[in-house]
N, C-alpha and C positions, 0 to 999 in steps of 0.2 A: 500608524497615524502620525500626523504632524503634532509637534510639541504644544502648538497653540490650541489644540482640541482638548488636551488633558494636561493642563499646566500643573495641577496638583500631583501628578504621577511623575513628573520629570526628575531624573536621578542623576548624579555625577558618573557618567560612564566612561570617562577618559577622553582624551583628545582624538585618538583615532576613531573611535566609536561616534564621537559627536560629529566629527567631519563626515561620517557616512549617514548622518541624520538618525542615529540610534541612540536615543536619549532615555529609553525606557528599560527598566530591569523587569524580567520575568522569572518566575521560579521555573526550574527544568524538572522539578519533583524528585531529585535525587539527593538522598540524605544518608549520612553516615553517623551512627550513633555508638556511643559507649554502651555495651550490653547492659549493665547494671542501670545506667542513666534511663534508657528507654523502658526497661522494665519497671523502675520506680515512677516514671511519668504515667505509665499506663495503669500501674497499680494505684496511684493517688487520684487518677481521673479516669474512673472506669467508663464513663459516658463519653469520653472523646473518640471521634471516629475520623477527624481530618488533620493531617500533619499541619498544613500551612495555616489553617485557622484556628487551631486549637492547641496542639501539642508543642509547635514551635514557640508561640507566644508565651505559653506556661513555663517552658524551659528557659526562656530568657531571664526569668526572675530568679533562677536557682543555679544555672550552669553557664560555663563559658562556651560561646557559640561563635563560630567563624564562618564566613562565606568565601566562595571563589567565584570570581566573574569570569564566565566562559565567554569567549569572544570569537568562537569558531561558528562553523554552520549549525544552525538550530531552526527548526520549523515546528509550529504548533500543528500537529495532525489530528486534532480532535473532532474535525468534522469530515464528511464524505468528500466535498470539494478540495479541502486542503490536503488531505490524504492522497487524493487522486493526482492533484497538481504536483505535489512533492515527488511523487514517484515518476510522473511523466516528465518532470523537469530533469530528471537523470539522463534523458536521451538526447538533450540538446549537445551542441559541440562543445561548448564550455560550461558545464553545469555548477551550480554554486558549491556542490560538493564533488570532489574528484575520487571516484571509487577506485581510481588506479594509482592514487598517491601513496608511496611506500611509508610516508610519515604519518599517514592516518588510515592504517589498515582496517578493512573490515572483516571481521571474523564470522564464520558461519560454520554449521556442522558438516564435517566431511561425510559425503554420501556415496563415494566411489561409483559414480554413474558414468557411463560413457559419454563421450563428446556429442554434442548436437549433430544430427544428420538433417542436412537441408538440400532439398532439390526443387528446381524449377521456380525458385522463389526469388524475388527482389526485395532486398532488405535496405531500408533507409532510415537511419537513426534509430536502430533497434537494439536492444539488449536481450540476448538469448541465453537462457540458463543451460546447464548441462542436462543431457539425457533426453532432449527434444528430438521429435520426428516431423519436421516440417516439408510439406508438399505443396504449400499454398502458392498463390499468385504474387501476393505482396504484403509486406509488413513495413509500416511507417509509424515513427515516434511512439513506439510501444515496448513494453517489457513483457517477455515471454518466460514464465517460470518453468521450473524442473518437470521433466517427463511429458511436457505438453505435446500433443499431437494435433496438427492441423492439416485438414484434407486439401485435395486438388482444388484449384480455381478460388479459393477463399482469400479474403482481403481483411486485414486488421490494421486499423487506424486510430491513434492515439488511445490505447488501450492497454490495461494492465491485466494480463492473464496469469493467474498464480500458478497454474500448472496442476500437478496430481501427486498424490502421496504414494501411488503404486502404479505398475503397468497392468493393463489389462490383457489377458491373454487372447489368443485368437478363438478359443473355445468359449471363453466368457463373452466376447464380443459377439459371436454367432448366436450364443443362447440369449443375449439380450435382444439382438436384432429380432429374433422370433417371437419375442414378447412385445416388440415394438418400441424397445428402449434403444436410442441412438448409442453409438461406441463412445467410449470415454474420450473426451477432447472436443475438438471442433470439427465438424464434418466438411463436406465438399461444398463448394459454391457458396460460401456464407460470406456476410459483410458484418464485421463487428467494429463499432466505431464509439468513442467516448464512452467506454465501457469498462467495468471492473468485473473480471470472471474469477470467482472464488475456486477453491480447490475441488478437484474431483467432479466437475461439471459434465454433463453430456449434453452436447449441442449437436442436433441432427444436421441433416443436408438442407441447403437452400434457405438457411435461417438469415434474417436480417434484424440486427439489433443496433440501433443508432441512437445514442443519446444527443440531445440538444436542448437548447434554452426553452424551446416551446412545449417541450414535453412535461406533462403534469406529474406531480409526485404521487406514487401509489405504492402499494405494498401486496405482493402475490405470494403463493407458496413457493414459487421457484425464482422470483426476482423482484427487485425493489428499484423505484426510481426516486432520486433525491438531487434536486438542483440541476436537473438536466443530465445526470449522470445514471446510467443503468447499472445496477449491481446484479449480476447472476449469482445466486447463493451458492454456498457450499453444497455439493452432491446434488445439485439441481438437475432437472431433466427438461430440456427444451426441445420439442419434438420438431420433426422435419417441417419446413415450410412456414415456421412461425415467424411473424412480423412484429417486432417492437420498435416503433418509432413514432 
């Protein structure tokens, strides 16, 4: 927001930040405490449950407190739209945070997965994690998480597919098919757009999921809609020919 809207919250952020119009300070919620100090604070105030509103103000009266002004990339991802846009923003040509900058390395847990295997697919502004098997038609402005399987003819646009925690064997896939359960991942001839697909989702063939501004908020056992974004839940089963738009 512009500083005129919240004049009482304006802080001295430094010349460079002020030139960028950044005049508000926000807590990133990262605290480093002396072990005895935090134990004493909690012991003296057993009813306290909030660091920012209760523990820090109480500590000001008794302890030395220092703050560090972080001036790098930071986004509040406390809502579905902000979480979604922060992730999709990584796919643009010059994102606000560069995942490939050696001076700000992103560390993750090593999984020793094979490289992604991609066939018949047009990729445009896509981030593909390791262990994926992609046979789809097109992926645009999307993030595809580990071990994701996407079938023939499918299109994924502006979506965050989180992937899977495990690979499904051919036996497990066939066993599920006989019970009417789609294979793990995204099936053939699907259209996924403006969607977050959580881990281990089973999305069948000929499924159309398209979030948009006109889509009303709703909550079902397998998916949720918030602010025009569809969220397919973890371990969800979306059957063949389902249409969500």
